[in-house]
C-alpha positions in Angstrom: 0.0 0.0 0.0 1.1 3.6 -0.7 1.9 5.3 2.7 0.6 8.6 1.4 -2.8 7.8 -0.1 -3.4 4.1 0.4 -3.4 3.3 -3.3 -2.7 -0.3 -4.4 -0.8 -1.7 -6.1 2.3 0.3 -5.2 2.8 2.4 -8.3 3.2 5.9 -6.7 3.7 8.1 -9.7 0.8 6.7 -11.7 -1.6 6.4 -8.8 -0.8 9.8 -7.3 -1.5 11.5 -10.6 -4.8 9.6 -10.9 -5.8 10.5 -7.4 -4.9 14.2 -8.0 -7.0 14.2 -11.2 -9.9 12.6 -9.4 -9.8 15.2 -6.7 -9.7 18.0 -9.3 -12.7 16.6 -11.1 -14.7 16.4 -7.9 -13.8 20.0 -7.0 -14.9 21.2 -10.5 -18.1 19.2 -10.2 -18.9 20.7 -6.9 -18.2 24.2 -8.2 -20.5 23.7 -11.2 -23.2 22.2 -8.9 -23.1 25.2 -6.6 -23.2 27.6 -9.6 -26.2 25.7 -11.0 -28.1 26.2 -7.7 -27.3 29.9 -7.7 -28.3 30.2 -11.4 -31.7 28.6 -10.6 -32.2 31.3 -8.0 -31.2 34.0 -10.5 -33.6 32.5 -13.0 -36.5 32.5 -10.6 -35.8 36.2 -9.6 -35.6 37.2 -13.3 -38.8 35.4 -14.1 -40.6 37.2 -11.2 -39.5 40.5 -12.8 -40.5 39.4 -16.3 -36.9 40.0 -17.4 -35.6 38.7 -20.8 -32.0 37.9 -19.9 -29.2 37.4 -22.5 -25.7 36.2 -21.9 -23.5 37.5 -24.7 -20.4 35.4 -25.3 -17.5 35.5 -27.8 -13.8 35.7 -28.4 -12.2 39.1 -27.6 -12.7 41.6 -30.3 -15.8 40.1 -31.9 -17.7 43.4 -31.4 -20.1 42.5 -28.5 -19.8 45.9 -27.0 -20.3 47.7 -30.3 -23.4 45.6 -31.0 -24.7 46.6 -27.5 -23.9 50.3 -28.0 -25.9 50.4 -31.3 -28.7 48.3 -29.9 -29.2 50.4 -26.8 -29.1 53.6 -28.9 -31.5 52.5 -31.6 -34.0 50.9 -29.2 -33.9 53.7 -26.5 -37.5 54.6 -25.6 -38.9 51.3 -27.0 -37.3 48.8 -24.7 -35.8 49.3 -21.2 -32.3 47.8 -20.7 -29.9 47.2 -17.9 -26.4 46.0 -18.7 -23.9 43.9 -16.7 -20.4 44.2 -18.1 -17.8 41.4 -17.4 -14.1 41.9 -17.9 -10.9 40.8 -16.2 -9.7 44.4 -15.8 -10.8 48.0 -16.5 -14.2 49.6 -16.8 -13.7 50.8 -20.4 -16.7 48.9 -21.8 -19.0 50.0 -19.0 -18.1 53.6 -19.7 -19.0 53.1 -23.4 -22.4 51.6 -22.3 -23.0 54.4 -19.7 -22.6 57.0 -22.5 -25.9 55.6 -24.0 -27.7 56.5 -20.8 -28.5 52.9 -19.9 -27.9 51.6 -16.3 -24.7 49.6 -16.3 -22.6 47.8 -13.7 -19.0 46.6 -14.3 -17.9 43.3 -12.8 -14.1 42.6 -12.9 -13.1 39.0 -12.6 -9.4 39.6 -12.1 -7.7 36.3 -13.1 -11.1 34.7 -13.7 -12.0 33.9 -17.3 -15.8 34.1 -17.0 -18.7 35.4 -15.0 -20.6 33.1 -12.7 -24.1 33.1 -11.1 -22.9 34.5 -7.8 -21.3 37.5 -9.6 -24.5 38.1 -11.5 -26.7 37.9 -8.4 -24.7 40.6 -6.7 -24.1 42.6 -9.9 -27.7 43.3 -10.5 -28.4 44.5 -7.0 -28.3 48.2 -8.0 -30.6 47.8 -11.0 -34.4 48.5 -10.9 -35.3 45.1 -12.3 -39.0 45.9 -12.2 -38.4 48.7 -14.7 -36.2 46.6 -17.0 -37.3 44.7 -20.0 -34.0 43.2 -21.0 -30.9 42.4 -18.9 -27.9 42.1 -21.1 -24.9 40.3 -19.6 -21.7 40.8 -21.6 -19.4 38.0 -20.5 -15.6 38.0 -20.5 -14.2 37.4 -24.0 -13.6 33.7 -24.0 -15.2 30.8 -25.9 -14.3 28.1 -23.3 -15.2 28.7 -19.7 -18.4 30.7 -20.1 -20.0 27.7 -21.9 -20.1 25.7 -18.6 -21.5 28.4 -16.3 -25.2 29.0 -16.3 -25.9 32.6 -15.1 -29.7 32.2 -15.0 -30.1 33.6 -18.5 -32.8 32.8 -21.0 -30.3 32.4 -23.9 -26.6 32.5 -24.6 -25.9 34.6 -27.7 -22.6 33.7 -29.4 -21.0 36.5 -31.4 -18.6 35.6 -34.1 -17.1 38.2 -36.4 -16.0 37.6 -40.0 -12.5 38.6 -39.0 -12.3 35.2 -37.2 -12.2 31.8 -38.7 -15.3 30.0 -40.1 -14.4 27.0 -38.1 -14.8 28.6 -34.7 -18.0 26.5 -34.0 -16.0 23.3 -34.6 -13.1 24.4 -32.5 -15.3 25.5 -29.6 -18.3 23.2 -29.9 -19.5 23.4 -26.3 -20.1 27.1 -26.6 -22.0 26.9 -29.9 -24.0 23.9 -28.5 -25.0 26.0 -25.5 -25.9 29.1 -27.6 -29.4 29.5 -29.0 -28.4 32.4 -31.3 -25.3 33.2 -33.2 -24.6 36.7 -34.5 -22.2 36.8 -37.4 -20.9 40.4 -37.0 -18.9 42.8 -39.2 -20.4 41.6 -42.5 -19.6 45.0 -43.9 -16.0 43.7 -44.1 -16.8 40.7 -46.2 -15.6 42.2 -49.5 -12.1 42.6 -48.0 -11.8 39.1 -46.4 -11.7 35.5 -47.2 -14.6 34.4 -45.0 -17.1 31.8 -46.1 -20.4 32.8 -44.4 -22.3 29.7 -45.6 -19.5 27.4 -44.4 -19.5 29.1 -41.0 -23.2 28.6 -40.7 -22.9 25.0 -41.8 -20.3 24.4 -39.1 -22.5 26.0 -36.5 -25.5 23.8 -37.4 -23.2 20.8 -37.5 -22.6 21.2 -33.7 -26.1 22.7 -33.0 -28.8 22.0 -35.6 -31.3 24.2 -33.7 -29.1 27.3 -33.5 -30.6 30.5 -35.0 -28.2 32.7 -37.0 -28.4 36.4 -37.8 -25.9 38.1 -40.1 -25.3 41.7 -39.2 -23.1 44.8 -39.1 -23.3 47.1 -36.1 -21.3 49.6 -38.3 -23.5 49.7 -41.4 -26.7 48.6 -39.6 -27.3 45.7 -42.0 -29.2 42.9 -40.3 -29.8 44.9 -37.1 -33.5 45.0 -37.7 -33.7 41.2 -37.6 -31.8 41.2 -34.3 -34.1 43.9 -32.9 -37.2 41.9 -33.9 -35.7 38.8 -32.1 -35.2 40.9 -29.0 -38.8 42.4 -29.1 -40.2 38.9 -29.6 -38.3 37.7 -26.5 -39.7 40.6 -24.4 -43.2 39.9 -25.7 -42.8 36.2 -24.8 -41.9 37.0 -21.2 -45.0 39.2 -20.9 -47.3 36.5 -22.3 -45.9 34.0 -19.9 -46.4 36.4 -17.0 -50.0 37.3 -18.0 -51.0 33.6 -18.3 -49.5 32.7 -14.9 
């Protein structure tokens, strides 16, 4: 028997590594289970306020914040928004959102690569949720970790710009499986790039046959109306559910 961990037969190097990996898996499972419980609490609170909640996820530089800026500006007076901004450092994006006049809260994760349900629970404390139609959560730029952490949102919205590779959905399948909507952004740049939109859409549907896809440009405005119609339908759906309860 191994004197340190009781493993048998006595193959310390192999068994110690296995034991360490098992402990790591258990810790990760416990963290995800705790997060899921908190996310369920968030979801119940959001439902009580008839909130339509979106978790925007992407690689850095996809244009999430720019999409938000244009959306908030164009729909001002038609839909009431609150925005939770997630970044490892700085409040640059929150300042950009604040300039639109929409309530915003910055959550800095430090070394963390994603928001979790606990951060969201505390992040929305200063918002008037009863006066909000849509809560936009802009997650940390990362296509890996945010896929595993439910925040209590109605939908994950994956943003992919045409300046990235068409095969992102295949490289990061968990994220695109978790997303209900993919926004292909910066389509105004297509004449200058070698990006196959149809191939990208095919890859996304390969990992998630049910995913909805909208092509848009927050710069030119092309496709933004379809995105806005989707948002309005989400708000209306929340109100229908509340009125029938």
